[in-house]
Steps between C-alpha positions, in 0.01 A plus 500: 500500500602862513477527119147357512398753765638793291318367201174474701541860625573621153192332356289637788623851438437473131148380558443778759618755247271360227201497736556860609484636146175671426337458166423805301293523195707741310548478120865456445663638188729278308806692630400441862441131426840479344648664811322238718639223281855619574455417864377143462700190428401246253368292786148447626367391849197280460269403781280195469221313680628154588744219426293380204529842347872501561551178309312649200675834536841333484407344176371828363828676599700243305261505207527883484879474495545669837734389773387423852721700736353435840211328675396680811433277796318750728251614237350322204715673244780465248741724327576453134735656240326582170719458196649833369336447163148503648318811615465509877153660483370213277660243733325659798162489313568135396568377849220711656247315286602152612251313712596510873739794467395762755745787428789582274736791572814644338813440696620863543815673605422776742734788558520721807575851417715695739 
């Protein structure tokens, strides 16, 4: 039970951090995009509309060759691991275009600078 509570808190904090980010329309150079890619894992967090979408989404994850890592119970979302031989940006675009998918985010590693 304690493990589940820690997982719930971690998911909540992750979602809070994602929702607090402001979007900026700034053209990124290829070097800054490469820097951003260093901080992301080869995982995606995908939000979806309903259970019917989830069933379809699971099939698409398998079809794409990705691995289902976690199914969030509090939110309608899953975490997947994209194969290393596939571009994470193309994977994000692929899953973003699926019917019933509401959001796709990179799973990122954030560092706190001292």
